[in-house]
C-alpha positions as CSV (number, residue, x, y, z in Angstrom):
1,M,-13.3,16.6,-17.0
2,K,-13.6,13.7,-14.3
3,T,-10.6,12.4,-12.5
4,I,-9.6,9.1,-12.2
5,L,-7.6,7.4,-9.5
6,I,-5.5,4.3,-10.4
7,T,-4.1,3.1,-7.1
8,G,-1.3,0.0,-6.8
9,A,0.0,2.2,-10.6
10,N,3.5,0.1,-10.1
11,G,1.8,-2.9,-10.1
12,Q,1.0,-5.1,-13.3
13,L,-2.4,-3.9,-14.0
14,G,-1.6,-0.2,-12.7
15,N,0.8,0.0,-15.7
16,E,-1.7,-1.2,-18.1
17,M,-4.0,1.3,-17.1
18,R,-1.1,3.9,-17.4
19,L,-1.3,2.7,-21.3
20,L,-5.4,3.1,-21.6
21,A,-5.0,6.5,-20.2
22,A,-2.6,7.9,-22.8
23,A,-4.9,7.1,-25.3
24,H,-8.5,8.8,-23.3
25,P,-7.1,12.3,-23.2
26,E,-10.7,13.3,-21.9
27,Y,-9.8,12.1,-18.5
28,R,-7.3,13.7,-16.2
29,Y,-5.5,10.5,-14.3
30,V,-3.9,10.2,-10.5
31,F,-1.3,7.4,-10.6
32,T,-0.6,6.7,-6.8
33,D,1.4,2.9,-5.5
34,V,1.8,2.3,-1.9
35,A,4.6,5.2,-1.5
36,E,2.2,7.6,-2.0
37,L,-0.8,6.4,-1.2
38,D,-1.3,3.3,1.5
39,I,-5.3,2.4,0.9
40,C,-5.2,1.2,3.9
41,N,-5.1,3.9,5.8
42,E,-9.1,5.5,5.2
43,E,-8.1,9.2,6.1
44,A,-5.2,9.6,3.7
45,V,-7.4,7.9,0.9
46,E,-9.9,10.3,1.8
47,Q,-7.8,13.3,2.0
48,C,-6.3,12.1,-1.8
49,V,-9.8,11.9,-3.4
50,A,-11.1,15.5,-1.8
51,G,-7.7,17.1,-2.9
52,N,-7.6,15.5,-6.0
53,E,-11.2,16.3,-6.8
54,V,-11.6,12.2,-7.6
55,D,-14.7,11.1,-9.6
56,I,-13.6,7.5,-9.9
57,I,-11.3,4.8,-8.3
58,V,-9.6,2.1,-10.3
59,N,-8.1,-0.1,-7.5
60,C,-5.2,-1.9,-9.4
61,A,-3.1,-2.6,-5.9
62,S,-2.8,-6.4,-5.1
63,S,-0.6,-8.7,-3.0
64,S,2.4,-9.7,-4.8
65,S,2.6,-12.9,-2.4
66,W,0.9,-15.9,-4.7
67,R,1.6,-18.3,-1.3
68,A,-0.4,-16.2,1.0
69,A,-3.3,-15.2,-1.9
70,A,-3.2,-19.2,-2.0
71,L,-3.8,-20.1,1.4
72,P,-6.9,-20.1,3.4
73,S,-7.4,-16.7,5.3
74,S,-6.9,-19.0,8.9
75,A,-3.5,-20.7,7.5
76,S,-0.1,-18.8,7.6
77,P,2.8,-19.3,5.3
């Protein structure tokens, strides 16, 4: 059985992935959000992947600040 890691699982897209996962019991799912896994911490991600024997990663994490996302990277909100 393949194991799929879903990051950003408490967000809008992550919640949709939870619904889809229910329809696909042939996979094992690991749902995480920033409280459980900081995806900016490479060591933490490597430990999560190794500890859960992850085969596939789906990153649903995103910024919730549309203003920051809309601004050029050199600008500040």
